[in-house]
C-alpha positions as semicolon CSV with decimal commas, in nm:
position;residue;x (nm);y (nm);z (nm)
1;M;9,595;-3,684;2,573
2;S;9,759;-3,414;2,390
3;L;9,419;-3,295;2,284
4;L;9,314;-3,257;2,644
5;R;9,621;-3,052;2,715
6;L;9,533;-2,810;2,444
7;L;9,200;-2,765;2,602
8;N;9,211;-2,569;2,909
9;A;8,918;-2,424;3,099
10;Q;8,863;-2,156;2,840
11;G;8,872;-2,408;2,555
12;I;8,621;-2,632;2,728
13;A;8,397;-2,333;2,795
14;G;8,429;-2,234;2,426
15;L;8,339;-2,589;2,318
16;C;8,040;-2,593;2,552
17;A;7,929;-2,254;2,425
18;A;7,970;-2,368;2,061
19;L;7,776;-2,686;2,138
20;A;7,503;-2,487;2,312
21;L;7,484;-2,246;2,018
22;A;7,461;-2,539;1,774
23;I;7,177;-2,690;1,979
24;L;7,002;-2,350;1,989
25;L;7,048;-2,319;1,611
26;V;6,886;-2,659;1,553
27;I;6,599;-2,568;1,786
28;Q;6,559;-2,232;1,612
29;K;6,548;-2,404;1,271
30;G;6,270;-2,633;1,400
31;E;6,080;-2,336;1,543
32;T;6,117;-2,146;1,215
33;R;5,970;-2,438;1,018
34;H;5,687;-2,470;1,270
35;W;5,596;-2,101;1,255
36;K;5,618;-2,095;0,874
37;R;5,365;-2,378;0,867
38;Q;5,150;-2,195;1,124
39;S;5,178;-1,873;0,924
40;G;5,053;-2,055;0,613
41;Q;4,759;-2,194;0,807
42;F;4,681;-1,852;0,954
43;E;4,700;-1,699;0,608
44;Q;4,464;-1,963;0,469
45;S;4,226;-1,907;0,759
46;F;4,241;-1,529;0,705
47;R;4,178;-1,565;0,330
48;A;3,886;-1,803;0,398
49;G;3,740;-1,550;0,643
50;Q;3,782;-1,270;0,388
51;A;3,614;-1,485;0,119
52;A;3,327;-1,571;0,355
53;F;3,285;-1,203;0,439
54;A;3,285;-1,108;0,069
55;T;3,027;-1,382;0,001
56;T;2,810;-1,260;0,288
57;V;2,827;-0,901;0,163
58;A;2,740;-1,014;-0,190
59;D;2,448;-1,223;-0,058
60;Y;2,313;-0,929;0,142
61;R;2,344;-0,698;-0,157
62;A;2,168;-0,951;-0,379
63;A;1,893;-0,993;-0,120
64;A;1,853;-0,616;-0,091
65;A;1,833;-0,584;-0,471
66;R;1,580;-0,868;-0,484
67;A;1,373;-0,704;-0,208
68;E;1,385;-0,371;-0,391
69;R;1,266;-0,538;-0,714
70;D;0,989;-0,715;-0,523
71;D;0,888;-0,385;-0,358
72;L;0,876;-0,210;-0,695
73;A;0,670;-0,492;-0,844
74;N;0,435;-0,488;-0,545
75;K;0,406;-0,109;-0,570
76;A;0,316;-0,134;-0,939
77;R;0,062;-0,408;-0,862
78;V;-0,097;-0,207;-0,582
79;E;-0,107;0,112;-0,787
80;A;-0,269;-0,069;-1,081
81;G;-0,522;-0,228;-0,848
82;Q;-0,598;0,105;-0,684
83;R;-0,644;0,274;-1,022
84;A;-0,888;0,000;-1,125
85;I;-1,075;0,033;-0,795
86;N;-1,092;0,411;-0,831
87;E;-1,227;0,384;-1,185
88;R;-1,481;0,119;-1,088
89;T;-1,591;0,318;-0,782
90;V;-1,633;0,640;-0,980
91;H;-1,830;0,453;-1,248
92;D;-2,055;0,282;-0,989
93;F;-2,104;0,611;-0,802
94;E;-2,201;0,799;-1,116
95;A;-2,435;0,518;-1,225
96;H;-2,607;0,507;-0,886
97;L;-2,642;0,887;-0,879
98;A;-2,788;0,892;-1,229
99;D;-3,033;0,618;-1,134
100;A;-3,138;0,801;-0,814
101;R;-3,182;1,128;-1,003
102;A;-3,386;0,956;-1,274
103;R;-3,610;0,795;-1,010
104;A;-3,650;1,130;-0,834
105;G;-3,743;1,291;-1,166
106;R;-4,001;1,021;-1,237
107;L;-4,149;1,064;-0,889
108;R;-4,172;1,442;-0,939
109;V;-4,346;1,393;-1,274
110;E;-4,583;1,133;-1,128
111;A;-4,657;1,354;-0,827
112;A;-4,722;1,655;-1,051
113;A;-4,946;1,449;-1,278
114;A;-5,135;1,305;-0,981
115;A;-5,182;1,652;-0,830
116;A;-5,305;1,795;-1,162
117;D;-5,554;1,517;-1,233
118;P;-5,637;1,315;-0,922
119;G;-5,882;1,093;-1,110
120;A;-5,661;1,012;-1,409
121;G;-5,554;0,656;-1,456
122;A;-5,825;0,515;-1,233
123;S;-6,018;0,233;-1,394
124;A;-6,333;0,273;-1,191
125;P;-6,469;0,578;-1,018
126;V;-6,384;0,578;-0,650
127;P;-6,585;0,767;-0,400
128;G;-6,412;1,072;-0,251
129;L;-6,234;1,047;0,077
130;P;-6,384;1,205;0,381
131;A;-6,202;1,505;0,528
132;A;-6,046;1,316;0,821
133;P;-5,838;1,068;0,617
134;A;-5,709;1,348;0,393
135;A;-5,589;1,533;0,703
136;A;-5,404;1,219;0,814
137;A;-5,232;1,194;0,475
138;D;-5,127;1,559;0,497
139;A;-4,991;1,502;0,847
140;A;-4,785;1,203;0,727
141;G;-4,644;1,412;0,444
142;K;-4,530;1,678;0,689
143;D;-4,287;1,434;0,857
144;R;-4,109;1,352;0,533
145;L;-3,829;1,539;0,365
146;P;-3,919;1,766;0,079
147;P;-3,838;1,603;-0,258
148;A;-3,524;1,817;-0,316
149;D;-3,388;1,733;0,030
150;A;-3,479;1,366;-0,016
151;L;-3,271;1,359;-0,336
152;V;-2,975;1,524;-0,157
153;A;-3,002;1,271;0,127
154;T;-3,016;0,984;-0,125
155;E;-2,710;1,120;-0,307
156;Q;-2,518;1,148;0,020
157;A;-2,618;0,794;0,120
158;I;-2,495;0,666;-0,217
159;Q;-2,173;0,863;-0,175
160;L;-2,112;0,716;0,172
161;D;-2,194;0,365;0,052
162;E;-1,948;0,394;-0,237
163;L;-1,685;0,542;-0,004
164;I;-1,719;0,243;0,230
165;K;-1,685;0,002;-0,062
166;W;-1,384;0,197;-0,190
167;V;-1,207;0,183;0,149
168;K;-1,265;-0,192;0,178
169;R;-1,134;-0,255;-0,173
170;Q;-0,831;-0,030;-0,121
171;S;-0,737;-0,203;0,203
172;A;-0,763;-0,542;0,034
173;T;-0,543;-0,422;-0,252
174;A;-0,271;-0,289;-0,023
175;G;-0,226;-0,634;0,132
176;P;0,058;-0,878;0,057
177;P;0,122;-0,995;-0,301
178;G;-0,117;-1,261;-0,424
179;R;-0,406;-1,137;-0,210
180;A;-0,699;-1,057;-0,437
181;A;-0,914;-0,749;-0,399
182;E;-1,287;-0,781;-0,347
């Protein structure tokens, strides 16, 4: 009982305060361990998020680089196809024009020869035409284009035809990769 005498109200209050502080210290130690563990988990989660972000950025950059390479390859393919189409169209156009001009030249020569010697080349003599049918032939000739204008019209028709073909081929070439031109 001597111990109880030493303890008065202040001593008991001091013991209770010390006991309360010891309990708070134990609780604080537990909380500190808990939050250290939580901090480690948060740090791992943050680092995983940062790694996922870095991976996503790298994937997007790689996809952009791949798309740029594909675009450049497609551009080269389209340009090569267009050059080939242009060359082929120019060649076809020039060949058709040369053929039309040669035919027009032959027709002029044949017409001049026929006008100079109407009986040449005939195997048997043919009686002359009466005046009325000759007038009908002259009337039909009046509705036609003169030979020079007929050649110009033919050249323009060939030019338009080749332009239409060129446009169709160009539009087919500008399509997605793997699509063949006409």
